[in-house]
N, C-alpha and C positions, 0 to 999 in steps of 0.2 A: 391573708391570702388563702385560698382553699388549697388543701394539700392533695386533693384527688384530681389534679389536672391530668387529663389523658392526652397523650400525644398520638397523633395519627401515624400509623405505621406506613412506611413507603409501600407503594403497590408492588405486588409480586411480579416476577418475570412472566409467569403464566398469564396474569391479567393484562400486562402490557402487550404481550404477543397476541392475546385474544382481542384486545382493542384494535391493534393494527390490522388483524384479519378482518374484523367487522368493518373498519374504515375502508379497507381495500374492497370488500364485497359491496359496500354501499357505493363506492366510487365506480366500480365496474357496472353496477346497475344504472347509475346515472349516465355513464358514458354510452351504454347501449341505448338508453332512451334518447340521448342526444343524436346518436348515429341514426336511429330510426326516424327522428324528426328531419334530419338533414336529407336522408334518402327520400323521404316523402316530398320535401321541397323540390328536389331534383326531378322526381317523377312528375310533379305538377308542371315544372318547366318543360319537360319532354312532351307532355300533353299539349301545352301551348304551342310548341314548335311544330308538332304534328298538325295542329289546326292551321298554322301558318303555311306549311307545305301544301296542305290540301287546298287552302284558299288560293295560293299562288297557282297551283295546277288548274283549279276550276276557273279562275279568272283568265288564265292564258288560253285554255281550250275554248271557253265560251266566247271570249273576244275574237279569237281566231276564226271560229265558225261563223259568228254573226257579222263580223266586219270584213273578213277577208274577201269574200266575193264582191261586196260593195266597193271596197277599195281597189280591187283589181280592175273592175270594169270602169270605175271612175278614172283611174290612171290611164287605162287603155283609151278611153274617150278623150280625156283632157290632153294627154301628151302625144297621142297617136302612136304609142308603142305597140309592138306585137303583143298579143295576149299572153304568150309565154313569158315575155320580159316583165310584164306587169305582175304576173304571178310570182316571179322570182324576187322582185323588189319588195313586194308586200310580205312574202314569206320570210325574207331576211330580216325585215323589221320586227316581225313577231318572234323570231329566234333571239334577237338582241334583247327584247323586253323580257322574254322568258328567262334568259341567262341572268339578267339583273335580279329578277325575283328569286331565282335559285340561289344566287350569291348572298342575298339578304337572309334567306332562310338558313343557309349554311352557317353564316356568322352567328345567328341566334342559336343554332345547334351546338356550336363550339363552346358556348357558355354553360353547357350542361356538364356537371361533374358527378359521375356515379359514385365515386369514392368520396366519402365525406371528409374533406380536408381538415376541418377544425377538429373533428373527433380523432382522426389519426394523429394529429399533432398532440392533443392532450393525452391520448393513450401513451404515446412515446414518453411524454413528461412523467406520467404516472408510473410507468415501468422503471424509468430512471430513478424516481423518488423511492420506489419500493426497493430497488437494488441498493440505494444508499442507506436504507434503514437496517439492512442486515450486516 
């Protein structure tokens, strides 16, 4: 057997602390990257919701303008109602449709989370882990 067997010395306290600091720095960089990606996803959702709101408003306004007069006069002629009553009935119908479109858009907007939940949770876990290391 060789007599010059060298045994590795255990790592020093400074190298262990340095390794922990490097790991913590890398972890923080990764968490920031994750947060950035999550925020970008939420911004993309917000853009889609804005388009939905715009489409809902455009459809409601365009439909009201183009069909309202036709429906009012058709109701006036077919039912023999006064013109003002025909306007009231048709207007109420458009208000209901607009309310439904607004409720759908609001539900989609509620799905947007500006605070990245996954990142917040992992950051809490990381802080707890770092506290346990000391």
